[in-house]
N, C-alpha and C positions, 0 to 999 in steps of 0.2 A: 194322143198316145204316141204318134210319130214324132211330135215335137219333143216329148219327154225322152224318147229313145235317142234322138239326135243330140239332145243336151248331154245325156249320159255319155255318149260316144265322144263328144268334144271334150268333156271334162276328163275322161280317161286318157285321151291322147295328150292333153296338156299336162296332166299329172305324170304320165309316163315319161314325157320329154323332160320335165323338170327333174324327175328322179334320176333319169339317165345323166342329165347335166351335172347334178350334184355328186352322183357316183363317180363320174369321170373326174370332176374337180377334186373329190376326196382322194382319188388314187393317183393324183398327179405327183410326179417325182419331185423330191425336195431339191432346193437350190443349194449346191455345194459351192461355197466361196473359198477361193484359194489365194495364196500369195507366193511370189517366187523366192527362192533362195538366192541371195545376192552376195556380192563381195564389196566391202567398204570398211569404213572406220567405225569403231564403237568406243564411246567415251562414257565411263561411269563417273558421274559428277554429283556434287552436293550443291544445292542452291540455297542462298541466304541473302539477306539485305544488310547493308552496313552504311557507315557514314565516313566521308572523306575528311581527313584532318591533316594538318601539317605535322611533319615528323617532330620538330622542336618548336614549341611555342613558349613565350615568356610574358608573364603579366608584369607590366611596369606600374608600380604604385608610388606612394609617397609616405615617408615616415613622419612628416609634420603636417599639421592642418593649416588651412588658410584659404584665401581667395585665389582662384586661378587667374593669374595676371595676363599671361601670354601662352599661346599654343603655337609651336613651330612645326608641327607635323599633323597630317590629316590622314584619312583613309587612303590606303594604297601607296602611301609615301615610302620611299626607300630611304632608310636611315643607316648610319654607320655607328659603330661602337664609340661611345663618348660624345656623340653629337647631342647638343641641347635640343630637346623636343618640347619642353614646357617650363614655365616659371610661375612660382607662387609669390603673392605679395609678402615681402619681408619686413614690413613696418613694425609689426608687433615683436618680431624676433630681434630687430635692431634695438628696440627699447630694452628688451631683456639683456642684451649684450652690454648696454650702457650701465644698467643696474649692477650687473655682475662685475664690471670693471670698478665701479665705485666700491663694492664690497671688498674687492681685492686691495684697493688703496687704503681703506679703513683698517683692514687686517694688518697690512704692512705697518701702518702708523702705530697701532696697538702693540705690535711686536717691538718696535723701536722704544716705546715708552717703557715697556717691561724690561728691556735690556738696561735702560738707564737706572731703573729702580733696583735691578740686580747689582749693578756696580756700586750703588750707594749702600746697599745692605752689606755687601762684602767689605767695604771700608769700615763700616761701623763694627763689623765682626772683628776685624783686625785690631781696631782700637780697643775693643772690649777684651780681647785676649791679652793685649799688652798690660792693661790696667789690672786684669785678674792675676797676672803673674806677680805683680807687686802688691797684691792683696789690697788694692785700692778700689775694687769693684766687686759687688756681691756675685755669687755664683749664678743666681737666677737671671741677672741681666745678661750674662754671657750666654746662657742657654737661649734666652729670647732672641739674641742677635743671630745665633745659629739657625733657629727656626725661621726667622725672616729671610735668610739666604735661601734655604731650601724651598720656601714658599714662592719666592721670586723665580727660582729655576723651574718649578712646576708650571707656573703661570706662563713662562716663556714657551715651554713645550706645548702647552695648550694653544697658545696664540699661533705658533708655527703650524699646528694641525689645522687651525681655522683658516690660515692663509692658504694652505694647500687645497682645502675644500673650496674656498672662494675661487681660486684659480681653476679648479676642475669645473665648477659651475659656469665659469666664463667660457671655458673651452667647449662645454656642451652647448651653450647658446650659440657659439660661433659655428659649430658643426651643424646645428639645426638651421642656422642661416644659410649654410652651403647647400643643405638639402632642399631649399626652396627652388633650386635650379635642377630640373629633372633631365637626366641624360639617358641615352639608349644603352642598355647593357650588352647588346649583341648587334651584329650586322643583320638586318632583316627588313621585313615589309610590315607596315602597320595594317593589321587586318581588323582592328576594332579600336574606336575612340569612345571613351565613356563619359567625358566631361566637356563642358563648354566654357569659353572665357567668361569670367565673372562669377562662376559657380564656386560655392564654398565647399571645401572638402574637410572632413573631420577624421583625423587619424587617432582619436582617443581610444577607441575600442579595437579597431583593426585598420590595416593599411588599405585605403581606398585604391581601386584600380583606375588608372588613367588611360593606359593603352594596352593592347595585346599585340605583340610582335611575333611574326613567323620567321624562323631562321632562313629557310630556303624552300620556296614553293615549287622548285623543280623536282623535289623528292617529297612524296606524300605517302600517307598511309590510309588504308581502309580498315576500319574496326567493325568486323562483321560478327553477328551473334549466331553461333552455330548451335543447333539443337543437340541435346545430350545423346540422342540416338545416333548422331553422325560424328560426334567429336572423337570417337575412338579411331576413326579413319583419317584424322587430320595428322599431317606430318609437315615439318618445316621444309620448304623448298618446293612444295607442290605448285603447279602452274594454276593461275587464276585468270579468268576473263570476266569482265563486267561491263555494264552499260549504265549511263546516267541519262536522266530525262532531258538534260540540256543538249545532248548530242545523241538522239535516238538511233541514228544510223551508224554510229561509230562504236567500235569495240576496243576497249582498253585492256591491257594485260598487267599482271603483277605476279608476285610469289608470296606464299605463306611464310611469314617470318617468325611467328610465335603463337602458341595456343595457351592463353593465360588460364591458370587454375583458379579462377575466381568466378564461381557460378552466380548467375543472376536468375531469380525466380520471379516471373510475372504471370499471375493467374495460373499457378501450378505448372507452368512451363519453364523448365530449367534450360538455360543457354549458357554457353561459354564464349567469351570474347576472343576472337581470332584476329591477329594483326597481320595485315597484308601490305607489303612494300609495293609502291606504285611509282614508276617514273612519270614525270610531268614536264618533259622538256618543252612542249609547246604551250605550257601554261593554260591549257584549256580547263583543267580540273580546278575547281574552287573548293575551299574548306566549307564543310557543311552539306555538300551534295550527297544525295542518297544514291548508293551504288547497288545495283542488282547483280550479285556476285554468283559466279559459277566456279566452284573449286573442283579441279580435275583430280579424281582419285586414281583412275587407271585408264590408259588409252591403248587400243589395239588398232593397228593400221593395216588396211587391205587384207582383212580376214573374211572367211566364209561365215555368213551370219544368217540366222533364221528369224523370221518375225516372232516376237514374243507371244503374239496371240496364237500362233500355231503350237507352241509348247503348252499352252493352257487348254487347248481343245481336247476334250475327252468324249469319244462317241459312247452312246448307250445302245441298249438292245433295240429301241425303236428306230434309231438311225440305221442300224444294220438291216432291220426288217424293211424299212422304206427303200433302201438301196438294193433290196433283194439279194442280200449277201449273208452267208452263214457266219455265225459268230466265230471268230478265230479261236483256235484251240488254246492259245495262251492268253486269251482275253480274260481279265479279272485277276491276273497275278498282281501281287503287291509289289509294283516296281519301286516303290519308295524304300522298300527294305526296312532295316532296323528301326531306329528311333526307339521309343519305349514300346515294347512289344504290343501289337494290336490286339483288340478284343472284338469278337464277332466279325472277323474280316472276311475277305473274299477267298477265292480258290487258291490253294497252296501250290507251290512249284514242285515238280518231281525232283527227286534227289539228284544232285550233281555227282560227277565221278570224283571219287576221293583221290588225292595225290598220294604218291608212294611215300609211306612213312619213313622217316629217318630214325637214326638211333636216338633213343630218349623220347620219341614221339609216341602218340597213342596208337595202339594196334588197330588194324583195319576193322576189327569187329566193332570197335567204338566209333570209328570214323564213318562207317556206313549205317549208323543207327537210323531206324525209320522215323518218319515224321509223326509227331503226336497228333492224334485226331480228336481227342476228348479234352475239354478244358479242365485240367487238373494241375495240381502243384504238389510235388513230392519234396518235402523238406529234408535237407541233409542227406539225400540219397546219392550215393556215388554210383555212376553207371559202370558198365563192364570196362575194364582196362584202366580205371581211375584209381590212383593210389589213395588209401584211406586217409592219409594225413593232409590231403589237399582240401577237404571240407568245402568243395565248390558246390554252389547251389545249382540244382537242375532247373532249367527254365523251359517254358513251353512257348514257342513262337506262335502257337495257334490261338492262344486266348489270354494267358496270364501276362500281366504287366511286369516288366523287369528291366533293369538297366543293362543287363548283359544279353537280353534277347535280341536277335537280329538275324539277317541272312548269313548263311554259311556257318562253318564250324570254328573251333578255336583249338586250344590246347588239347581238350579232351573230346569235345563233340565231333572233331573231324571236320569234314566238309559237308555241312548239312544244308538242306534246301530252305527256302523262305517258308517259314511255318514249321520247320523241324525243331528238334531239341538242341539246345545249346547250353554251355556251361560257362562258368566264370571266365574261362579262358577265351571266350568268343569275343575278343576285343576288350577284355577287362583289364585290370591293372597288372599286366604282365603275366596273367595266369595264376597269380597268387591269391589266396583267400585274404581279404582285408582284415580278418580277425587274427591273422598270424602275427606273432611278435617278430621283432627284427632278428632275433637269434634263430627262430624257425625259418624265416626267409633265407638267412645266410646258409643254414644247413641244407635247405632245399636246393639252393643254387649250387652248392658244392656237389650234391648228389647228381644233379644234371650234368655238371661239368665232367664229373668222373665217368658218366655214361657215354660221353661223346668220344668219337675217334680223334686221333691227333689232328687229322685234316679238318674235321668239323670244329674242333676247339680253336685251331688257328684262324679259320674263317670267322668264327664267332668273335674272337678278340679283335680281328681287323674291323668287323662291322661295328663293334662297340667304340673303337677309336674314331671311326668315321662319324658315328653319331655324336661323340663328344665334341668333335671339331665343328659340326654343323649346329650344335646347340639343341639337339633333339630332345624329345620328351622321354618318358619311360617306355622301354621296349617290352615286348612280351615273349615268353618262352612258348614256342608253338604258335599255332595260328597260321592261316594261309596269308594271302595278300589282303589285308584289311582295307576296306574302302576308306575308313577314316584314319588309319594309322600306318598304312603301307607296310604291314608286317610280312616278313618273308622267312621261310625256313624255320629251323629250330630256334635260332636266336631271336626271332621276332623283331629284327632291327627295323627301325623306322628311318628309311633313308632321307626323307624330307623333314625330319624332326617330329612329325606326327603327333599329337597330344598324348593322352593316356591310353590310347588304343582306338581301334576303329569299330566298324560295324560287323566285325567278324571277318573271316577270310574265305572268299570264294576261291575255287581252284583257278590257277593261271589259265587264261583263255576261256573260262566259263562266262556265261552271260550274267554278269553281276548286276544286281538292281542299282537303282540310283542312290548315290551317297547323299546323306542329308547334311545340312549345315552343321548340325551336331550329331555325332555318331551315337551308337547305342549306349556307350558309356561316357558320353559327353566329351569325346575326343575332338581333335582339330580336324577340319576338312582335309581332303587330299591336297598335298603340296604345302600345307601350312606349316611354318616353322614356329615351334613353341619356344619362344625366347622369354627369359625372365629378366627384367631390368634389375640392375645391381646399383646400389647407392655408393659402391666403392669405386676407386679409380680416380681419373682426372676430370670427371664430368663436372661442369659448372652450372648446367641447367638441366631440368627434367627432360627437355626435348631430346637431348643427346643420348638418353638412356634407351630410347626406342628405335628399333631398326626399321627397315622398309616394310611396307605392308605385304603380307603373303598373298600369293595367287590363290584364288578360290575356284574349285571345280565342282560341278553338280551333275547329277544324272537327270535326264529328261527323255521325252519322246515326242515325235511328230507323226502325222498321218499324211500319206500321199494318196492321190486318187489315180489308180491305174485301171483302165477299162471299166470305169464306173464302180470300182471296188476299192475299199479302204485298205491300205497296207501300212503297217506300223514300222517306223524307223526309230531305233533306239539311239539316243544322242548322249555324248559327253560334252557338257556345256561349260563355257568360261564366263567372260565378262558380259554383263547385260546393262543396257541403258534404258530399260523398260519398253523400248520400241523394238530393238533387235538384240539377239543374244548370240554370242560367238559359238561356233561349232568347232570343237576340238577333235571329235571323232564321231563317226556315224556308222551304225550297223543295221542294214547293209549300207554301203557307201552311197552318199548323196552328193550330187554335183550342183554347181552353180546354174541357176535357171530353172531348177526343178520346182514344181508347184506343190506346196504343202497346204493342207486344209486348215482354215482358220475358223470356219463356222458352217453349220448346216441349217438352212432356213426352210421350214415347212409352210405350205400354202395355207393350211388351216390346222387347228389344234388336233392332236391325235385323240382317238376315242379309246385308246388302251389305258390301262391304269397309269396314273401319273401323267395323263395327257396334257394337263394344264402347264406342265413344265417341259413338254416334249420339244419345244422350240429351243430350249436352253440346254445345251449338252452338259453344263455344269450343275444343273438342278435335277438331273434324271435319277434313275434308280442306282447309279453307281455309288450314291451315298447311302443307300439303304443297308439293311442288315444282311450280311452274307454268311457264308459258312466259315470254317476255320481257314486261316491262311494269313496273308499280308495285312497291311493296315488300310489306309485310305487308297487303295488301288495304285497310285503312282501312275507313271506313263502307261496308258493303255490298260490299266488294271481296274477291275471293279472295286468300288470302295467298300469300306466297312465302318462300323461304329467304333470310335476310339482308335484311330489308326496311328501308325508310327509317325513320328515327326520327320 
């Protein structure tokens, strides 16, 4: 009995210790991995492979066939223009020349014989005429004499043509005899020899190639195959670096010379050939080498940069709970903003302060419209303050998909929150209904111009002139500062060219969400100049019709760890090379050397719902179904199903 009690006590102690150990292990704080904000260079580049070739190559062939008698040049030989590099056996051609000379001699003799015959027939004709005048010769004999003269003259003309033909054939044989001597057409280097002495070449069907000459190997080209996804960013003059297997430690440079509009499809992959000029003064590069090319699209030097992994980090509820931190009040907002209005998204933003309306703008009652909380769509409904002729569709950022839905207001909706109501003016095509005719648009514009004060009209005309000089896209009437279109004031001018409109307009100074690569109405990103190539003018190639690539700006966020608490920093980002991303602006300000969170690692899987994905912040509940609001969360935002792009 005592042994049984002792065994039970021992088992209880062991079990309690094991349970305490696993409880302590399960409550261990997660490992927060960070990376510093640094300063350095960022290069956005496109990688490809290509083949080195000489700029100018000439195939040297022969127009006549025969046996190769002599070769006077070999691989790598330097030749000059006119230099004899090969000779064919001319025996057969010499025989043909003798035959043609004999034909010429025979044709000349036949011609002389016919000339004698002509002289005889003419004498007989003169005699016949004299006798006919004295009525001593019948009329028929006179006519016969005339026919004989004309016949002799025709035979002479035919013989003369035969003589010309014989001489032409003789000249052809002599030219072919000269073509048995092969000379170099250019100054260059022999990079290929295709025949051997004693080999017979046949030029009956096509000209056989004897040599391939490269004009100048100090100047070469790389012909790289660029994927169709990257060809839109290719421009002549872009810097290129590449390596070859022969010199793995050396880096060679070049420049893009041409992007050829000749697609090549291999296994459903479309590529375009890009020609890159390469100097080869040291003669290290050889034709046919494979080049691993890096084409530099954009370079930023000595800029503040954040690790790309930090911009992709998204905390979830489990991470906040593990760090014993309350979920921030703004957690779950759709930082991505517009796109195509989200469905079943996260928590919506509170309304922003509406700007002071100007003449011709929407009254404050419409500008401060509340956010829609129920997924509904009202067709052809005009909100308060909207003119009946506008026929702008009401959109719900809370659930309905729409090209005009997005953060902020526009011409009619005012300055709305993410998830609030917007109208066609929220970054649409200038605030006009696309169903309007050109005459209706003209009248509408005249009405708005008439409603402006002289100062506003002058400012509007000045902005229109600036937009015309910068090649901008369509401006919008009304709308705040659109993320995609940079619309400002009543005129809605796009200072940077802007596309068709942006993601709506947040108030100046407001915390605007991230701008997407394509805005709510498929406009251009911030700072993008919408230029349209023209086939008119003095352009000689298609490359000269495209201007420099526009700068691209995006919105993002990073998280810093302060006193073991996560704090969000909203970022305006620039160029990225997939490792680092340029920081253009940070709110609150972030300095070089600051540590940003890249990942959070748990000791063991969480027991909460979704625990199998708790270690991966990208697979947590931020992609679950949420309430009305933004789209896929965006920076720091809880995600939703069918979010904005």
